[in-house]
C-alpha positions as CSV (number, residue, x, y, z in Angstrom):
1,M,-19.3,2.1,-20.9
2,F,-16.3,4.5,-20.9
3,V,-13.6,3.8,-23.5
4,T,-10.4,5.8,-24.0
5,F,-8.0,5.7,-27.0
6,E,-4.4,6.4,-26.3
7,G,-1.2,6.4,-28.3
8,P,1.8,8.3,-29.7
9,E,1.3,11.1,-32.2
10,G,0.0,9.9,-35.6
11,S,-1.3,6.6,-34.3
12,G,-4.7,7.2,-35.7
13,K,-6.7,7.5,-32.5
14,S,-9.2,10.0,-33.8
15,T,-9.9,8.1,-37.0
16,V,-10.3,4.7,-35.2
17,L,-12.5,6.3,-32.5
18,K,-14.9,7.6,-35.2
19,E,-15.1,4.2,-36.9
20,I,-16.0,2.5,-33.6
21,A,-18.6,5.2,-32.9
22,V,-20.2,4.5,-36.3
23,R,-20.4,0.8,-35.6
24,L,-22.0,1.4,-32.2
25,K,-24.6,3.8,-33.5
26,A,-25.5,1.3,-36.2
27,E,-26.3,-1.1,-33.4
28,G,-28.6,1.5,-31.8
29,I,-26.2,2.4,-29.0
30,A,-26.1,6.1,-27.8
31,V,-22.6,7.3,-28.2
32,V,-20.8,10.5,-27.1
33,T,-17.4,11.1,-28.7
34,T,-15.0,13.5,-27.1
35,R,-11.3,14.4,-26.6
36,E,-8.7,15.8,-24.3
37,P,-7.7,18.5,-24.2
38,G,-10.7,20.4,-25.5
39,G,-13.8,18.3,-24.9
40,S,-15.7,21.1,-23.3
41,P,-16.0,24.8,-24.1
42,V,-13.5,25.7,-21.4
43,G,-11.3,22.9,-22.6
44,E,-11.2,24.3,-26.1
45,Q,-9.6,27.5,-24.7
46,V,-7.1,25.4,-22.7
47,R,-6.3,23.3,-25.8
48,K,-5.2,26.4,-27.7
49,I,-2.7,27.3,-24.9
50,L,-1.5,23.7,-24.6
51,L,-1.0,22.8,-28.3
52,H,-0.6,26.2,-30.0
53,G,0.7,28.6,-27.4
54,Q,4.2,29.4,-26.2
55,E,6.5,27.0,-24.3
56,L,5.3,26.0,-20.9
57,E,7.1,24.8,-17.8
58,P,6.3,21.1,-17.3
59,I,4.4,21.7,-14.0
60,A,2.3,24.5,-15.7
61,E,1.6,22.2,-18.6
62,L,0.5,19.5,-16.1
63,F,-2.0,21.7,-14.3
64,L,-3.5,23.0,-17.5
65,F,-4.2,19.4,-18.6
66,L,-5.7,18.6,-15.1
67,A,-7.9,21.7,-15.2
68,D,-9.2,20.7,-18.6
69,R,-9.8,17.1,-17.3
70,A,-11.7,18.3,-14.2
71,Q,-14.1,20.4,-16.3
72,H,-14.4,17.8,-19.0
73,G,-15.3,15.0,-16.6
74,A,-17.8,17.1,-14.7
75,T,-19.6,18.6,-17.7
76,V,-19.3,16.0,-20.5
77,I,-18.2,12.5,-19.5
78,R,-20.1,11.9,-16.2
79,P,-23.4,13.4,-17.5
80,A,-23.2,11.2,-20.7
81,L,-22.5,8.1,-18.7
82,A,-25.4,8.9,-16.3
83,N,-27.7,9.2,-19.3
84,G,-26.7,5.7,-20.4
85,S,-24.5,6.7,-23.3
86,Y,-21.2,5.1,-24.2
87,V,-18.4,7.6,-24.0
88,L,-15.4,7.3,-26.4
89,C,-12.6,9.7,-25.5
90,D,-9.5,10.5,-27.5
91,R,-6.9,10.7,-24.7
92,Y,-7.5,10.8,-21.0
93,A,-5.6,10.6,-17.7
94,D,-3.1,8.0,-19.0
95,S,-1.8,10.5,-21.5
96,T,-0.8,12.9,-18.6
97,V,1.0,10.1,-16.8
98,V,2.9,9.3,-20.0
99,Y,3.6,12.8,-21.4
100,Q,4.2,14.7,-18.2
101,G,5.6,11.7,-16.2
102,H,7.4,9.3,-18.5
103,A,8.4,11.9,-21.1
104,R,8.8,15.2,-19.1
105,G,10.2,13.5,-16.0
106,L,7.6,14.7,-13.4
107,D,6.7,12.3,-10.5
108,K,4.4,9.7,-11.9
109,E,2.8,8.7,-8.6
110,R,2.0,12.3,-7.8
111,I,0.4,12.7,-11.3
112,R,-1.7,9.6,-10.6
113,S,-2.9,11.2,-7.4
114,L,-3.7,14.5,-9.1
115,N,-5.5,12.7,-11.9
116,D,-7.7,11.0,-9.3
117,L,-8.5,14.4,-7.8
118,A,-9.3,15.9,-11.2
119,T,-11.5,13.0,-12.3
120,G,-13.1,12.2,-9.0
121,G,-11.8,8.6,-9.5
122,L,-13.5,8.1,-12.8
123,R,-11.5,5.5,-14.8
124,P,-12.1,3.9,-18.2
125,D,-13.6,0.4,-18.5
126,L,-11.3,-0.1,-21.5
127,T,-8.2,1.7,-22.8
128,I,-7.1,1.0,-26.3
129,L,-3.5,1.7,-27.0
130,L,-2.7,2.3,-30.7
131,D,1.0,1.5,-30.7
132,I,3.3,2.8,-33.4
133,E,7.0,3.7,-33.8
134,P,7.4,7.4,-33.4
135,E,9.1,7.9,-36.7
136,I,6.1,6.3,-38.5
137,G,3.5,8.1,-36.5
138,L,5.1,11.6,-36.9
139,S,5.3,11.1,-40.7
140,R,1.5,10.8,-40.7
141,V,1.0,14.2,-39.0
142,S,0.3,17.0,-41.3
143,D,-1.0,19.8,-39.0
144,R,1.8,19.8,-36.4
145,D,1.4,21.3,-32.9
146,R,3.7,22.2,-30.1
147,L,3.9,18.6,-28.8
148,D,4.5,17.1,-32.3
149,D,7.6,19.4,-32.6
150,E,9.3,17.9,-29.6
151,P,12.6,16.0,-30.3
152,I,12.3,12.4,-31.4
153,E,13.8,11.3,-28.1
154,F,10.7,12.7,-26.4
155,H,8.4,10.8,-28.6
156,R,10.3,7.6,-28.0
157,R,9.8,8.1,-24.2
158,V,6.1,8.6,-24.9
159,R,5.8,5.3,-26.7
160,D,7.8,3.5,-24.1
161,G,5.7,5.1,-21.4
162,F,2.4,3.9,-22.9
163,L,3.7,0.4,-23.2
164,R,4.8,0.4,-19.6
165,E,1.5,1.7,-18.4
166,A,-0.3,-1.0,-20.4
167,E,1.8,-3.6,-18.7
168,L,0.8,-2.3,-15.3
169,Q,-3.0,-2.9,-15.9
170,P,-3.4,-5.6,-18.6
171,E,-7.0,-6.1,-17.5
172,R,-7.9,-2.6,-18.7
173,W,-5.5,-2.0,-21.6
174,R,-5.5,-3.6,-25.1
175,V,-2.5,-2.9,-27.2
176,I,-3.1,-2.7,-31.0
177,D,-0.5,-2.5,-33.7
178,A,-1.4,0.8,-35.4
179,S,1.0,0.3,-38.3
180,Q,-1.5,-2.2,-39.8
181,P,-4.0,-1.1,-42.5
182,L,-6.8,1.0,-41.0
183,A,-9.4,-1.6,-41.6
184,D,-7.4,-4.2,-39.7
185,V,-6.7,-1.8,-36.8
186,V,-10.5,-1.0,-36.5
187,E,-11.3,-4.7,-36.5
188,R,-8.8,-5.4,-33.7
189,C,-10.2,-2.5,-31.7
190,W,-13.8,-3.7,-32.3
191,D,-12.8,-7.2,-31.1
192,A,-11.4,-5.7,-27.9
193,F,-14.4,-3.5,-27.4
194,T,-16.9,-6.4,-27.8
195,D,-14.8,-8.7,-25.6
196,V,-14.9,-6.2,-22.7
197,S,-18.5,-5.3,-23.3
198,S,-19.6,-8.9,-23.2
199,K,-17.8,-9.4,-19.9
200,R,-19.6,-6.4,-18.4
201,G,-23.0,-8.0,-19.4
């Protein structure tokens, strides 16, 4: 089972992902946790450029994310799924549609096509959107990167973009209010996870 965690900056994706992984492992399920960008050795180098390098043209930024995703899928995600592990990923293709499409203004349909090329058509079984107002999310971020420092209008477009994407595929997405206490957020995410898992058999 392939599960992705999406959301604006400071929504708690990494923390919630780890909590879900702990629960799965306690049930004897093999789990691989990973992230984008940076889920592979090559990806870690790309991550430094994307998050801590100089300003990038939107199209250059897009192709760096796609390069990371192609390597990540081929060397980490697909092998883990083939071995029977559950894969929990902090950000995936939807983030690129949102950040480079909705927020940067690049063509969203072209991005979707390029995502399909980079991933070989691999899509999540479940995507959990941790939704939070940008002002609240950013107030939680202590170690800011290049994207965190974008204007607040950019982050509002990001949030709106995620919500729009979730509306397009309600069968895959589950929207969780990330402003709740952490324990409640984890519980709602676990409910979504077990619901989809049970339907898969």
